[in-house]
SEVOLUM-957607 format. One record per residue (C-alpha): residue in one letter; x, y, z. Coordinates in pm, 1 decimal, padded with zeros to 6 digits. Last residue first. Example, Ala and Ser with C-alpha at 12.3 -4.5 7.8 and 13.67 -1.06 7.14 Angstrom:
% SEVOLUM-957607
type = S, c1 = 01367.0, c2 = -00106.0, c3 = 00714.0
type = A, c1 = 01230.0, c2 = -00450.0, c3 = 00780.0
***
This chain:
% SEVOLUM-957607
type = T, c1 = 00382.7, c2 = -00514.8, c3 = 00911.7
type = A, c1 = 00344.5, c2 = -00755.2, c3 = 00618.6
type = P, c1 = 00565.5, c2 = -01022.3, c3 = 00774.8
type = I, c1 = 00786.8, c2 = -01206.6, c3 = 00519.7
type = F, c1 = 00751.5, c2 = -01577.1, c3 = 00434.7
type = R, c1 = 00379.4, c2 = -01650.1, c3 = 00441.8
type = Q, c1 = 00310.9, c2 = -01286.0, c3 = 00358.5
type = F, c1 = 00469.1, c2 = -01333.6, c3 = 00015.6
type = L, c1 = 00206.0, c2 = -01596.0, c3 = -00068.1
type = L, c1 = -00079.3, c2 = -01369.0, c3 = 00038.9
type = A, c1 = 00061.7, c2 = -01087.0, c3 = -00175.1
type = L, c1 = 00099.2, c2 = -01324.3, c3 = -00472.5
type = P, c1 = -00256.9, c2 = -01447.9, c3 = -00421.4
type = F, c1 = -00373.1, c2 = -01085.5, c3 = -00467.9
type = F, c1 = -00123.8, c2 = -00980.1, c3 = -00738.8
type = S, c1 = -00292.6, c2 = -01214.9, c3 = -00987.1
type = L, c1 = -00608.4, c2 = -01001.5, c3 = -00961.0
type = V, c1 = -00421.5, c2 = -00705.3, c3 = -01109.7
type = V, c1 = -00308.7, c2 = -00907.4, c3 = -01411.2
type = L, c1 = -00655.9, c2 = -01058.1, c3 = -01446.8
type = G, c1 = -00814.2, c2 = -00713.4, c3 = -01446.1
type = V, c1 = -00567.6, c2 = -00591.4, c3 = -01708.4
type = W, c1 = -00668.7, c2 = -00884.9, c3 = -01928.1
type = P, c1 = -01042.1, c2 = -00842.6, c3 = -01865.4
type = S, c1 = -01023.3, c2 = -00473.1, c3 = -01958.8
type = T, c1 = -01286.7, c2 = -00224.9, c3 = -01844.3
type = W, c1 = -01420.4, c2 = -00493.1, c3 = -01609.7
type = G, c1 = -01429.2, c2 = -00277.6, c3 = -01299.9
type = L, c1 = -01092.8, c2 = -00106.8, c3 = -01274.0
type = A, c1 = -01171.5, c2 = 00057.6, c3 = -00940.3
type = V, c1 = -01307.8, c2 = -00271.8, c3 = -00803.8
type = L, c1 = -00980.7, c2 = -00440.4, c3 = -00901.7
type = D, c1 = -00780.1, c2 = -00166.9, c3 = -00731.2
type = V, c1 = -00972.5, c2 = -00228.1, c3 = -00409.0
type = L, c1 = -00909.8, c2 = -00600.8, c3 = -00456.2
type = V, c1 = -00534.7, c2 = -00535.8, c3 = -00465.7
type = I, c1 = -00564.1, c2 = -00328.6, c3 = -00147.6
type = G, c1 = -00707.5, c2 = -00646.2, c3 = 00007.8
type = A, c1 = -00353.2, c2 = -00777.0, c3 = 00060.8
type = L, c1 = -00314.0, c2 = -00502.8, c3 = 00320.8
type = L, c1 = -00651.1, c2 = -00592.5, c3 = 00471.4
type = G, c1 = -00538.3, c2 = -00951.4, c3 = 00516.9
type = S, c1 = -00216.2, c2 = -00849.1, c3 = 00688.8
type = V, c1 = -00408.4, c2 = -00608.9, c3 = 00913.3
type = T, c1 = -00662.7, c2 = -00869.6, c3 = 01022.3
type = R, c1 = -00400.5, c2 = -01136.6, c3 = 01085.0
type = G, c1 = -00192.2, c2 = -00897.9, c3 = 01292.2
type = L, c1 = -00497.0, c2 = -00780.2, c3 = 01483.6
type = N, c1 = -00573.1, c2 = -01126.6, c3 = 01616.7
type = R, c1 = -00860.4, c2 = -01097.7, c3 = 01861.1
type = K, c1 = -00933.1, c2 = -01378.0, c3 = 02106.5
type = G, c1 = -01305.6, c2 = -01431.1, c3 = 02154.1
type = T, c1 = -01383.2, c2 = -01358.2, c3 = 01793.1
type = W, c1 = -01613.5, c2 = -01126.1, c3 = 01604.9
type = F, c1 = -01439.4, c2 = -00789.6, c3 = 01592.9
type = T, c1 = -01069.3, c2 = -00856.7, c3 = 01537.3
type = H, c1 = -01031.0, c2 = -01190.2, c3 = 01358.6
type = Q, c1 = -01373.6, c2 = -01137.9, c3 = 01202.2
type = L, c1 = -01235.8, c2 = -00830.0, c3 = 01029.1
type = C, c1 = -01034.2, c2 = -01027.2, c3 = 00775.9
type = S, c1 = -01315.1, c2 = -01260.7, c3 = 00659.3
type = L, c1 = -01554.3, c2 = -00965.9, c3 = 00651.9
type = L, c1 = -01316.4, c2 = -00762.5, c3 = 00436.0
type = W, c1 = -01265.8, c2 = -01055.9, c3 = 00197.7
type = G, c1 = -01640.0, c2 = -01098.6, c3 = 00146.6
type = V, c1 = -01679.8, c2 = -00723.9, c3 = 00095.0
type = L, c1 = -01405.9, c2 = -00724.4, c3 = -00170.5
type = L, c1 = -01558.0, c2 = -01016.8, c3 = -00361.6
type = A, c1 = -01903.5, c2 = -00860.6, c3 = -00332.6
type = S, c1 = -01762.4, c2 = -00539.3, c3 = -00481.6
type = L, c1 = -01621.0, c2 = -00738.1, c3 = -00773.9
type = V, c1 = -01958.4, c2 = -00902.6, c3 = -00841.6
type = I, c1 = -02152.4, c2 = -00578.3, c3 = -00796.3
type = G, c1 = -01920.7, c2 = -00390.7, c3 = -01030.1
type = P, c1 = -01939.0, c2 = -00666.3, c3 = -01291.0
type = T, c1 = -02321.3, c2 = -00632.3, c3 = -01278.5
type = R, c1 = -02326.6, c2 = -00251.9, c3 = -01281.2
type = A, c1 = -02079.5, c2 = -00193.6, c3 = -01563.7
type = A, c1 = -02326.1, c2 = -00192.0, c3 = -01850.4
type = E, c1 = -02589.9, c2 = -00011.8, c3 = -01643.5
type = N, c1 = -02355.2, c2 = 00265.4, c3 = -01533.5
type = N, c1 = -02113.1, c2 = 00235.0, c3 = -01241.5
type = I, c1 = -02064.7, c2 = 00555.0, c3 = -01041.8
type = L, c1 = -02268.4, c2 = 00522.5, c3 = -00721.2
type = Q, c1 = -02230.6, c2 = 00146.4, c3 = -00673.7
type = A, c1 = -01855.5, c2 = 00157.0, c3 = -00737.0
type = L, c1 = -01811.7, c2 = 00455.0, c3 = -00505.9
type = I, c1 = -01983.2, c2 = 00271.8, c3 = -00218.9
type = V, c1 = -01772.3, c2 = -00040.0, c3 = -00273.0
type = P, c1 = -01449.8, c2 = 00162.2, c3 = -00271.6
type = A, c1 = -01555.1, c2 = 00339.1, c3 = 00054.2
type = A, c1 = -01620.6, c2 = 00013.9, c3 = 00245.1
type = L, c1 = -01288.8, c2 = 00027.0, c3 = 00431.0
type = A, c1 = -01381.8, c2 = 00372.5, c3 = 00559.3
type = L, c1 = -01708.7, c2 = 00234.6, c3 = 00695.7
type = V, c1 = -01524.7, c2 = -00048.3, c3 = 00874.5
type = P, c1 = -01288.2, c2 = 00211.3, c3 = 01019.6
type = W, c1 = -01589.5, c2 = 00357.2, c3 = 01207.1
type = L, c1 = -01626.3, c2 = 00049.9, c3 = 01430.9
type = A, c1 = -01394.4, c2 = 00170.4, c3 = 01706.7
type = I, c1 = -01104.5, c2 = -00039.5, c3 = 01833.6
type = A, c1 = -01009.0, c2 = -00054.1, c3 = 02201.7
type = S, c1 = -00642.3, c2 = -00025.5, c3 = 02288.6
type = N, c1 = -00338.2, c2 = -00251.4, c3 = 02250.8
type = L, c1 = -00125.3, c2 = 00044.1, c3 = 02132.3
type = T, c1 = 00100.6, c2 = -00178.3, c3 = 01920.2
type = E, c1 = -00169.1, c2 = -00354.0, c3 = 01716.1
type = R, c1 = -00402.1, c2 = -00056.1, c3 = 01761.4
type = R, c1 = -00195.6, c2 = 00129.8, c3 = 01500.8
type = A, c1 = -00287.7, c2 = -00137.5, c3 = 01243.2
type = I, c1 = -00660.9, c2 = -00074.5, c3 = 01295.3
type = Y, c1 = -00620.1, c2 = 00295.8, c3 = 01220.1
type = S, c1 = -00393.9, c2 = 00210.5, c3 = 00926.5
type = L, c1 = -00659.7, c2 = -00009.9, c3 = 00764.8
type = G, c1 = -00933.7, c2 = 00248.5, c3 = 00804.5
type = V, c1 = -00713.0, c2 = 00526.3, c3 = 00666.8
type = V, c1 = -00594.7, c2 = 00290.2, c3 = 00389.9
type = Y, c1 = -00953.0, c2 = 00235.3, c3 = 00273.6
type = A, c1 = -01014.1, c2 = 00610.8, c3 = 00268.2
type = A, c1 = -00697.1, c2 = 00656.8, c3 = 00061.2
type = L, c1 = -00819.4, c2 = 00397.9, c3 = -00188.9
type = V, c1 = -01149.2, c2 = 00587.3, c3 = -00194.6
type = L, c1 = -00960.9, c2 = 00907.5, c3 = -00280.0
type = A, c1 = -00737.9, c2 = 00747.2, c3 = -00544.6
type = C, c1 = -01046.3, c2 = 00605.2, c3 = -00715.1
type = W, c1 = -01207.3, c2 = 00948.9, c3 = -00715.9
type = V, c1 = -00890.4, c2 = 01100.0, c3 = -00863.6
type = S, c1 = -00878.3, c2 = 00827.2, c3 = -01130.6
type = Y, c1 = -01238.4, c2 = 00906.2, c3 = -01219.5
type = G, c1 = -01162.3, c2 = 01274.6, c3 = -01270.5
type = T, c1 = -00872.2, c2 = 01193.4, c3 = -01498.7
type = V, c1 = -00496.4, c2 = 01214.1, c3 = -01439.4
type = G, c1 = -00307.1, c2 = 01150.9, c3 = -01762.4
type = D, c1 = -00465.1, c2 = 01043.4, c3 = -02090.3
type = A, c1 = -00173.7, c2 = 00827.7, c3 = -02216.0
type = G, c1 = -00091.0, c2 = 00699.9, c3 = -01868.9
type = A, c1 = 00199.5, c2 = 00828.4, c3 = -01655.5
type = S, c1 = -00033.5, c2 = 01067.4, c3 = -01472.4
type = A, c1 = -00244.9, c2 = 00772.9, c3 = -01362.4
type = A, c1 = 00054.9, c2 = 00605.0, c3 = -01196.3
type = V, c1 = 00154.4, c2 = 00921.8, c3 = -01011.3
type = L, c1 = -00213.5, c2 = 00958.2, c3 = -00917.0
type = F, c1 = -00217.0, c2 = 00614.1, c3 = -00756.1
type = L, c1 = 00109.0, c2 = 00686.4, c3 = -00574.1
type = W, c1 = -00024.4, c2 = 01022.0, c3 = -00451.6
type = F, c1 = -00327.4, c2 = 00859.2, c3 = -00290.3
type = R, c1 = -00121.3, c2 = 00568.3, c3 = -00155.2
type = C, c1 = 00110.2, c2 = 00807.8, c3 = 00028.9
type = G, c1 = -00183.1, c2 = 01025.7, c3 = 00136.3
type = A, c1 = -00334.8, c2 = 00725.3, c3 = 00312.5
type = M, c1 = -00025.5, c2 = 00711.4, c3 = 00530.5
type = I, c1 = -00076.4, c2 = 01080.1, c3 = 00610.6
type = V, c1 = -00438.4, c2 = 01011.6, c3 = 00704.7
type = P, c1 = -00334.1, c2 = 00715.8, c3 = 00920.5
type = A, c1 = -00090.0, c2 = 00951.2, c3 = 01102.2
type = F, c1 = -00380.8, c2 = 01160.7, c3 = 01232.5
type = A, c1 = -00302.6, c2 = 01082.8, c3 = 01597.1
type = V, c1 = 00040.6, c2 = 01240.4, c3 = 01579.8
type = R, c1 = 00377.2, c2 = 01144.0, c3 = 01734.7
type = K, c1 = 00452.9, c2 = 00790.7, c3 = 01616.1
type = H, c1 = 00368.7, c2 = 00881.2, c3 = 01256.4
type = V, c1 = 00577.6, c2 = 01199.9, c3 = 01261.5
type = V, c1 = 00907.3, c2 = 01127.8, c3 = 01080.4
type = D, c1 = 00801.1, c2 = 00831.1, c3 = 00867.5
type = Y, c1 = 00482.1, c2 = 01006.3, c3 = 00761.6
type = V, c1 = 00665.7, c2 = 01325.2, c3 = 00668.3
type = V, c1 = 00916.1, c2 = 01125.4, c3 = 00459.6
type = V, c1 = 00644.8, c2 = 00937.8, c3 = 00269.6
type = T, c1 = 00442.3, c2 = 01256.4, c3 = 00217.3
type = V, c1 = 00745.9, c2 = 01441.3, c3 = 00079.9
type = L, c1 = 00821.5, c2 = 01157.5, c3 = -00163.6
type = L, c1 = 00462.5, c2 = 01136.6, c3 = -00284.1
type = L, c1 = 00447.5, c2 = 01512.9, c3 = -00336.5
type = L, c1 = 00776.5, c2 = 01493.4, c3 = -00528.2
type = T, c1 = 00635.1, c2 = 01209.9, c3 = -00738.5
type = L, c1 = 00324.3, c2 = 01419.2, c3 = -00810.0
type = Y, c1 = 00539.8, c2 = 01701.9, c3 = -00943.9
type = G, c1 = 00742.3, c2 = 01463.5, c3 = -01161.6
type = T, c1 = 00436.2, c2 = 01280.5, c3 = -01292.8
type = T, c1 = 00285.0, c2 = 01613.7, c3 = -01392.3
type = W, c1 = 00604.0, c2 = 01720.6, c3 = -01567.6
type = G, c1 = 00659.0, c2 = 01387.6, c3 = -01738.4
type = L, c1 = 00814.4, c2 = 01041.8, c3 = -01702.2
type = P, c1 = 01147.6, c2 = 01202.2, c3 = -01603.5
type = I, c1 = 01036.2, c2 = 01223.7, c3 = -01236.3
type = L, c1 = 00969.0, c2 = 00850.6, c3 = -01199.2
type = L, c1 = 01313.4, c2 = 00692.5, c3 = -01235.0
type = L, c1 = 01502.0, c2 = 00963.7, c3 = -01047.4
type = S, c1 = 01245.0, c2 = 00943.3, c3 = -00767.0
type = G, c1 = 01298.0, c2 = 00570.0, c3 = -00728.3
type = A, c1 = 01676.0, c2 = 00612.1, c3 = -00719.5
type = G, c1 = 01659.1, c2 = 00881.6, c3 = -00451.7
type = L, c1 = 01421.6, c2 = 00687.7, c3 = -00227.7
type = L, c1 = 01631.3, c2 = 00373.1, c3 = -00274.7
type = V, c1 = 01963.3, c2 = 00544.3, c3 = -00197.8
type = L, c1 = 01832.8, c2 = 00734.2, c3 = 00106.6
type = A, c1 = 01662.4, c2 = 00433.7, c3 = 00265.4
type = F, c1 = 01944.0, c2 = 00189.3, c3 = 00186.6
type = W, c1 = 02199.6, c2 = 00414.8, c3 = 00356.9
type = W, c1 = 01977.7, c2 = 00480.2, c3 = 00659.1
type = A, c1 = 01914.9, c2 = 00107.8, c3 = 00707.0
type = A, c1 = 02286.0, c2 = 00033.9, c3 = 00667.2
type = A, c1 = 02374.5, c2 = 00288.6, c3 = 00936.3
type = L, c1 = 02116.5, c2 = 00138.0, c3 = 01173.6
type = S, c1 = 02277.8, c2 = -00201.7, c3 = 01132.3
type = V, c1 = 02080.5, c2 = -00499.9, c3 = 01005.6
type = H, c1 = 02062.4, c2 = -00833.0, c3 = 01192.1
type = G, c1 = 02135.4, c2 = -00663.1, c3 = 01524.8
type = S, c1 = 01804.6, c2 = -00754.3, c3 = 01692.1
type = P, c1 = 01736.4, c2 = -00381.0, c3 = 01742.7
type = I, c1 = 01772.9, c2 = -00321.2, c3 = 01365.0
type = P, c1 = 01598.3, c2 = -00632.2, c3 = 01225.9
type = R, c1 = 01281.7, c2 = -00607.3, c3 = 01441.4
type = E, c1 = 01255.9, c2 = -00866.8, c3 = 01721.5
type = R, c1 = 01316.2, c2 = -00600.2, c3 = 01984.4
type = R, c1 = 00979.3, c2 = -00445.1, c3 = 01917.9
type = H, c1 = 00890.1, c2 = -00228.5, c3 = 02221.4
type = Q, c1 = 01205.8, c2 = -00078.0, c3 = 02367.9
type = R, c1 = 01460.2, c2 = -00123.5, c3 = 02088.7
type = D, c1 = 01174.9, c2 = -00062.4, c3 = 01842.7
type = F, c1 = 01115.2, c2 = 00286.4, c3 = 01982.7
type = D, c1 = 01484.9, c2 = 00373.3, c3 = 01952.8
type = A, c1 = 01501.8, c2 = 00243.9, c3 = 01593.5
type = D, c1 = 01184.3, c2 = 00423.6, c3 = 01480.1
type = I, c1 = 01369.0, c2 = 00663.9, c3 = 01246.2
type = A, c1 = 01565.2, c2 = 00380.3, c3 = 01085.5
type = D, c1 = 01255.0, c2 = 00161.5, c3 = 01079.5
type = N, c1 = 01052.0, c2 = 00415.3, c3 = 00881.4
type = L, c1 = 01344.8, c2 = 00504.7, c3 = 00656.3
type = F, c1 = 01372.7, c2 = 00141.0, c3 = 00551.0
type = M, c1 = 00998.1, c2 = 00137.3, c3 = 00479.3
type = G, c1 = 01025.2, c2 = 00454.0, c3 = 00273.4
type = G, c1 = 01308.5, c2 = 00303.1, c3 = 00071.5
type = V, c1 = 01096.2, c2 = -00005.8, c3 = 00004.4
type = Y, c1 = 00807.5, c2 = 00209.1, c3 = -00118.2
type = I, c1 = 01027.3, c2 = 00447.5, c3 = -00316.4
type = L, c1 = 01213.9, c2 = 00162.4, c3 = -00486.2
type = T, c1 = 00893.3, c2 = -00023.4, c3 = -00569.6
type = A, c1 = 00731.5, c2 = 00291.3, c3 = -00708.7
type = G, c1 = 01028.1, c2 = 00343.5, c3 = -00940.5
type = V, c1 = 01022.3, c2 = -00019.9, c3 = -01057.4
type = C, c1 = 00645.2, c2 = -00017.8, c3 = -01113.7
type = L, c1 = 00652.9, c2 = 00311.5, c3 = -01304.8
type = E, c1 = 00946.4, c2 = 00205.7, c3 = -01516.6
type = F, c1 = 00755.2, c2 = -00111.2, c3 = -01612.0
type = L, c1 = 00441.2, c2 = 00089.3, c3 = -01687.2
type = T, c1 = 00643.1, c2 = 00325.8, c3 = -01905.5
type = W, c1 = 00786.9, c2 = 00026.6, c3 = -02089.3
type = G, c1 = 00435.8, c2 = -00102.8, c3 = -02150.1
type = S, c1 = 00352.0, c2 = 00221.7, c3 = -02326.1
type = G, c1 = -00008.1, c2 = 00337.3, c3 = -02312.0
type = G, c1 = -00269.1, c2 = 00307.6, c3 = -02040.0
type = G, c1 = -00531.8, c2 = 00581.4, c3 = -02041.6
type = G, c1 = -00498.8, c2 = 00717.1, c3 = -01688.2
type = L, c1 = -00734.8, c2 = 00444.8, c3 = -01566.0
type = W, c1 = -00479.5, c2 = 00193.1, c3 = -01696.7
type = W, c1 = -00185.4, c2 = 00365.2, c3 = -01525.0
type = G, c1 = -00376.0, c2 = 00390.5, c3 = -01195.5
type = A, c1 = -00474.7, c2 = 00022.7, c3 = -01204.1
type = V, c1 = -00127.3, c2 = -00099.6, c3 = -01303.3
type = C, c1 = 00053.7, c2 = 00119.5, c3 = -01049.4
type = N, c1 = -00182.2, c2 = 00046.7, c3 = -00761.4
type = S, c1 = -00155.0, c2 = -00325.6, c3 = -00844.0
type = W, c1 = 00224.4, c2 = -00296.9, c3 = -00833.3
type = V, c1 = 00214.7, c2 = -00133.1, c3 = -00490.0
type = T, c1 = -00021.6, c2 = -00404.3, c3 = -00365.9
type = P, c1 = 00215.9, c2 = -00671.8, c3 = -00499.6
type = L, c1 = 00493.0, c2 = -00496.4, c3 = -00301.4
type = N, c1 = 00331.5, c2 = -00565.4, c3 = 00036.9
type = S, c1 = 00536.2, c2 = -00880.0, c3 = 00106.2
type = V, c1 = 00843.5, c2 = -00661.5, c3 = 00053.4
type = R, c1 = 00799.5, c2 = -00500.9, c3 = 00395.5
type = G, c1 = 01136.5, c2 = -00331.8, c3 = 00326.3
type = L, c1 = 01263.4, c2 = -00393.9, c3 = 00679.3
type = I, c1 = 01156.9, c2 = -00759.0, c3 = 00656.0
type = L, c1 = 01334.8, c2 = -00809.6, c3 = 00323.9
type = L, c1 = 01648.1, c2 = -00639.0, c3 = 00459.5
type = G, c1 = 01639.7, c2 = -00857.3, c3 = 00771.0
type = R, c1 = 01617.6, c2 = -01166.1, c3 = 00550.7
type = W, c1 = 01934.0, c2 = -01049.7, c3 = 00379.1
type = F, c1 = 02112.9, c2 = -00984.9, c3 = 00710.0
type = Q, c1 = 01989.9, c2 = -01306.8, c3 = 00869.5
type = G, c1 = 02128.4, c2 = -01502.1, c3 = 00573.1
type = R, c1 = 02461.8, c2 = -01323.2, c3 = 00602.3
type = D, c1 = 02475.9, c2 = -01396.9, c3 = 00975.7
type = T, c1 = 02405.0, c2 = -01762.5, c3 = 00901.0
type = M, c1 = 02066.8, c2 = -01922.6, c3 = 00972.5
***
């Protein structure tokens, strides 16, 4: 591969672009639960969230450059495929551009975008230093979901807040397991309970009309969780990378459970992001 090709691939790896379908599913699900509305607003929402996500990932590697030089030399910055200066430049430009797209969508959206931006930066700065970093990471997805809901016609509703909370719980469990990938330490079983939070909420909240679709969608999520976790908990040779990549793609299924079957068309759009995430992961690492 040429130097230019390595540079562009390095940018894709730094941005963890294989996870973008999960960002888009968060946006569509949150926007729909916030009342839906203008398709143009949804498009702006997805573009702004994409820029903030990718910018946050660039910032993550820029701040972690010294750590990666010691422990992950294959990453784009220590390998020399992308310079540290370029990573900083992309991080600041993308974070700024994403915020400028989202803030004008409304006062509530603007405030929530600032909270999202602050949480992303705080996570990138402290995640190697504090044990509760998974909670901060979960906060990023929590605020993103509420940003999307606030851009809907009805704004942030009680149900959208609950869905954002169980999404955050799922990300806490996922992030805890992901941290063990570099720490190479024992893994507790409690993250499994956090990963099941969306299923628990669905069974508690769904009324009679929504119960059957809720059970079907929850079973789909549970089946995927078990298939991912077997590579860590029920195998002779654990493969945390495979577990974490699968759980990241599973964020789409969490959004699908949140939507229920309120709109078959919206559900199909969200579901389409799941195979897309798996496809992207074949070319660009998810972590």
